[in-house]
ZAMARGU-4260 file (C-alpha; in steps of 0.2 Angstrom, whole numbers, plus 5000, padded with zeros to 4 digits):
<rodrens>
0) 4581/4769/5537 | 4584/4750/5531 | 4597/4740/5539 | 4614/4737/5528 | 4616/4719/5529
5) 4626/4716/5512 | 4644/4719/5513 | 4651/4713/5497 | 4662/4720/5482 | 4652/4732/5472
10) 4653/4720/5458 | 4642/4707/5465 | 4628/4718/5477 | 4615/4716/5464 | 4617/4697/5464
15) 4620/4695/5483 | 4604/4707/5486 | 4593/4698/5474 | 4598/4681/5480 | 4597/4685/5499
20) 4581/4696/5500 | 4571/4684/5489 | 4556/4678/5497 | 4559/4658/5498 | 4542/4655/5509
25) 4530/4643/5500 | 4511/4646/5509 | 4506/4630/5502 | 4497/4618/5516 | 4508/4602/5519
30) 4501/4587/5510 | 4500/4568/5515 | 4496/4555/5504 | 4492/4536/5509 | 4497/4521/5500
35) 4489/4504/5506 | 4503/4491/5505 | 4516/4503/5496 | 4533/4495/5489 | 4547/4507/5496
40) 4561/4505/5481 | 4581/4510/5486 | 4588/4523/5477 | 4599/4519/5461 | 4611/4533/5457
45) 4608/4537/5438 | 4620/4548/5426 | 4612/4557/5411 | 4621/4559/5394 | 4627/4578/5399
50) 4635/4570/5413 | 4622/4574/5430 | 4619/4564/5443 | 4601/4559/5450 | 4592/4544/5456
55) 4578/4532/5454 | 4568/4526/5469 | 4554/4531/5482 | 4537/4524/5483 | 4526/4511/5472
60) 4508/4505/5474 | 4504/4489/5477 | 4504/4484/5458 | 4523/4495/5455 | 4516/4509/5450
65) 4524/4524/5455 | 4520/4538/5466 | 4526/4557/5461 | 4524/4562/5479 | 4540/4552/5484
70) 4551/4562/5473 | 4565/4573/5481 | 4566/4588/5469 | 4579/4599/5474 | 4575/4615/5462
75) 4586/4607/5447 | 4591/4587/5441 | 4606/4587/5449 | 4604/4576/5462 | 4586/4575/5463
80) 4573/4559/5467 | 4566/4560/5450 | 4556/4545/5448 | 4554/4524/5451 | 4560/4509/5440
85) 4554/4493/5435 | 4552/4479/5449 | 4550/4459/5446 | 4532/4457/5455 | 4531/4447/5470
90) 4550/4448/5474 | 4549/4461/5486 | 4552/4457/5503 | 4536/4462/5515 | 4536/4471/5532
95) 4521/4473/5544 | 4525/4490/5550 | 4516/4506/5545 | 4529/4519/5541 | 4532/4539/5535
100) 4540/4540/5521 | 4557/4552/5524 | 4565/4553/5508 | 4585/4549/5504 | 4596/4551/5518
105) 4610/4560/5511 | 4627/4553/5518 | 4635/4573/5519 | 4629/4580/5536 | 4626/4597/5529
110) 4613/4589/5516 | 4607/4578/5529 | 4601/4592/5540 | 4594/4603/5525 | 4586/4591/5515
115) 4584/4574/5526 | 4571/4580/5538 | 4560/4588/5528 | 4546/4576/5529 | 4549/4572/5549
120) 4536/4587/5552 | 4522/4575/5550 | 4531/4562/5560 | 4531/4573/5575 | 4510/4573/5574
125) 4511/4554/5571 | 4524/4547/5583 | 4519/4531/5584 | 4524/4526/5568 | 4540/4519/5561
130) 4551/4528/5548 | 4558/4525/5531 | 4574/4531/5520 | 4580/4526/5507 | 4600/4526/5501
135) 4609/4522/5487 | 4619/4506/5489 | 4637/4516/5491 | 4630/4526/5502 | 4636/4526/5521
140) 4624/4531/5537 | 4634/4548/5545 | 4634/4544/5564 | 4626/4563/5565 | 4609/4555/5559
145) 4608/4541/5573 | 4612/4556/5585 | 4597/4566/5578 | 4585/4552/5578 | 4589/4550/5596
150) 4586/4567/5600 | 4568/4567/5592 | 4566/4551/5601 | 4567/4538/5587 | 4574/4522/5593
155) 4586/4513/5578 | 4575/4498/5578 | 4558/4509/5573 | 4569/4516/5558 | 4571/4507/5542
160) 4584/4509/5529 | 4579/4502/5514 | 4591/4497/5502 | 4580/4480/5493 | 4561/4485/5489
165) 4551/4480/5503 | 4532/4481/5503 | 4525/4487/5520 | 4507/4489/5527 | 4506/4507/5525
170) 4518/4521/5518 | 4514/4539/5521 | 4522/4550/5511 | 4520/4569/5517 | 4526/4581/5508
175) 4544/4590/5507 | 4543/4605/5519 | 4559/4612/5510 | 4566/4611/5493 | 4585/4615/5491
180) 4590/4631/5489 | 4573/4634/5482 | 4558/4634/5495 | 4553/4630/5513 | 4536/4629/5522
185) 4532/4635/5539 | 4534/4616/5544 | 4551/4616/5540 | 4559/4622/5554 | 4549/4611/5566
190) 4561/4595/5568 | 4574/4608/5571 | 4564/4617/5585 | 4557/4600/5593 | 4575/4593/5594
195) 4582/4607/5602 | 4569/4606/5616 | 4578/4592/5622 | 4594/4603/5624 | 4600/4614/5636
200) 4607/4631/5632 | 4626/4635/5632 | 4632/4648/5641 | 4640/4659/5627 | 4631/4674/5620
205) 4646/4678/5605 | 4652/4662/5596 | 4662/4660/5579 | 4660/4643/5571 | 4679/4640/5567
210) 4684/4630/5551 | 4701/4629/5554 | 4702/4612/5563 | 4694/4605/5550 | 4702/4592/5540
215) 4688/4587/5527 | 4677/4597/5516 | 4682/4612/5506 | 4700/4618/5511 | 4700/4637/5517
220) 4716/4647/5519 | 4718/4662/5529 | 4702/4659/5540 | 4713/4661/5557 | 4715/4680/5552
225) 4698/4683/5553 | 4695/4669/5568 | 4707/4681/5579 | 4698/4697/5574 | 4681/4691/5581
230) 4691/4683/5595 | 4698/4700/5601 | 4677/4705/5601 | 4673/4692/5612 | 4667/4680/5600
235) 4670/4661/5608 | 4680/4649/5594 | 4669/4634/5592 | 4671/4617/5583 | 4658/4611/5577
240) 4666/4595/5568 | 4673/4590/5587 | 4657/4592/5595 | 4643/4579/5595 | 4626/4584/5590
245) 4619/4588/5605 | 4634/4601/5612 | 4634/4609/5595 | 4614/4612/5597 | 4618/4617/5614
250) 4632/4632/5608 | 4620/4635/5593 | 4605/4638/5604 | 4613/4648/5619 | 4620/4663/5607
255) 4612/4677/5603 | 4627/4680/5589 | 4632/4668/5579 | 4648/4673/5566 | 4656/4660/5553
260) 4661/4655/5537 | 4646/4650/5526 | 4644/4631/5525 | 4639/4617/5534 | 4643/4625/5552
265) 4630/4642/5546 | 4615/4629/5542 | 4618/4624/5562 | 4608/4639/5563 | 4592/4631/5561
270) 4594/4626/5579 | 4595/4644/5584 | 4585/4655/5595 | 4572/4665/5583 | 4580/4683/5579
275) 4598/4677/5581 | 4611/4689/5573 | 4621/4681/5559 | 4636/4685/5553 | 4641/4675/5539
280) 4658/4677/5530 | 4654/4673/5510 | 4670/4661/5504 | 4666/4664/5487 | 4659/4678/5474
285) 4642/4666/5473 | 4629/4670/5486 | 4619/4653/5493 | 4601/4653/5496 | 4601/4640/5508
290) 4608/4651/5520 | 4594/4664/5515 | 4581/4651/5518 | 4588/4648/5536 | 4589/4664/5539
295) 4571/4669/5534 | 4564/4652/5543 | 4573/4657/5561 | 4568/4677/5555 | 4586/4679/5560
300) 4597/4698/5563 | 4609/4693/5546 | 4624/4700/5538 | 4632/4694/5522 | 4651/4698/5524
305) 4664/4696/5509 | 4679/4688/5516 | 4685/4679/5500 | 4702/4686/5494 | 4701/4673/5479
310) 4710/4678/5462 | 4704/4663/5451 | 4687/4658/5450 | 4679/4646/5461 | 4664/4635/5465
315) 4655/4638/5482 | 4658/4617/5486 | 4672/4613/5477 | 4689/4628/5482 | 4702/4629/5486
320) 4697/4646/5495 | 4707/4660/5499 | 4700/4671/5515 | 4706/4687/5524 | 4702/4705/5531
325) 4695/4710/5517 | 4690/4729/5513 | 4671/4725/5516 | 4676/4713/5533 | 4684/4729/5541
330) 4668/4741/5534 | 4657/4729/5544 | 4669/4728/5559 | 4667/4746/5559 | 4649/4748/5557
335) 4647/4734/5572 | 4659/4743/5585 | 4673/4728/5582 | 4691/4733/5582 | 4701/4727/5570
340) 4719/4730/5567 | 4724/4743/5553 | 4737/4732/5548 | 4730/4717/5546 | 4718/4724/5533
345) 4720/4715/5516 | 4734/4704/5523 | 4738/4687/5515 | 4751/4676/5524 | 4763/4669/5509
350) 4762/4652/5515 | 4744/4653/5513 | 4744/4658/5495 | 4757/4646/5491 | 4744/4632/5497
355) 4729/4641/5488 | 4740/4641/5471 | 4744/4625/5471 | 4730/4619/5477 | 4721/4626/5465
360) 4732/4622/5451 | 4732/4603/5457 | 4712/4603/5457 | 4708/4611/5440 | 4722/4605/5431
365) 4710/4585/5435 | 4699/4582/5422 | 4682/4583/5430 | 4686/4599/5441 | 4693/4607/5424
370) 4677/4603/5416 | 4667/4611/5429 | 4677/4626/5429 | 4676/4627/5409 | 4657/4630/5413
375) 4662/4647/5419 | 4678/4651/5414 | 4681/4641/5397 | 4698/4651/5392 | 4705/4648/5410
380) 4700/4632/5408 | 4710/4626/5393 | 4726/4633/5398 | 4726/4625/5414 | 4725/4611/5406
385) 4740/4610/5396 | 4750/4614/5412 | 4742/4599/5420 | 4759/4588/5417 | 4767/4601/5430
390) 4753/4595/5443 | 4753/4578/5442 | 4759/4570/5460 | 4773/4559/5457 | 4766/4543/5462
395) 4754/4545/5449 | 4768/4549/5437 | 4778/4532/5442 | 4761/4522/5439 | 4758/4530/5422
400) 4777/4526/5415 | 4774/4508/5424 | 4759/4503/5415 | 4766/4511/5397 | 4780/4500/5401
405) 4771/4486/5403 | 4762/4489/5387 | 4776/4491/5378 | 4781/4473/5382 | 4765/4467/5376
</rodrens>
């Protein structure tokens, strides 16, 4: 009998099953393109006529012709590195180093972990070379990046952060081992395994990756109720943002069972032991292929459990999110022999309800978020927009009145 892995409401079971059980493995062998006197172009952010952001940049040959192998495709145009651009011949700087082109350096830890490491498999085989990343001018380098480089054994002086065109003696362009939410190759997991080998495993065999102390990113109200259930059943809570990358890896590597609300923290499972038991608490009605790719790559014993109690439609990345001990969480716990207080099933604290509704209204009456919501629920978006005035912060109201008064005086 096939093991039950998906615990979500009936309306979304088929959609979750389709995404979470698809085969994402790309069996094509990894490729490498070599460019003598190659020019690396920094990333330039663009926005097309439909409002979709994307980047230009990558690697050009000695005559300035773009090398398509340096594109960074994400399964869709949004956020992808799609092509190059013209530069003034002879104006680029020169460097005598031979480098591995590593792609775009993302300034969000989750995306760095999943996307900015996908070409490093080649460097592991040629550790005498330097590494080159491109960034857009406004992007910042996250601290976790240097921690990861240190675990790989790459000193800062051998990492080139490209923010202006530079010609190198030779540029190697490895193929990407992973296309975001689309596919992965066997090389995908190698950099994480290499880094994890440098870290001693933690002692806790059952851990809960908590977001309850995380002040940034998607706000999740009500998670404390779920966390209490796992704590009562022997899971130790850890707060990834409070730990160094080495400490995060140690906790993940030592665990036999990992539970947590889906997000960057659960993507840390790329450092886990093969076959780890992974309990993913879903925060929306949208299955995330990226987590399925992680699970397939590490051959996880995975479970998808709907903890979402959102009364309104939300996007996985935006929120806010309302979580709780749903019937699906209860079903999962019963099947796994975990204890749950009956009186807590379906419970939502009033304070969490109030905060969720206030945040939801404030966010989705802003024009940019309202337009995104309109793609899913156009009628709801239009009606919310009429309520926008009720959720404008008082500081913004004063600023608007001050601006109107100044204009009237001109």
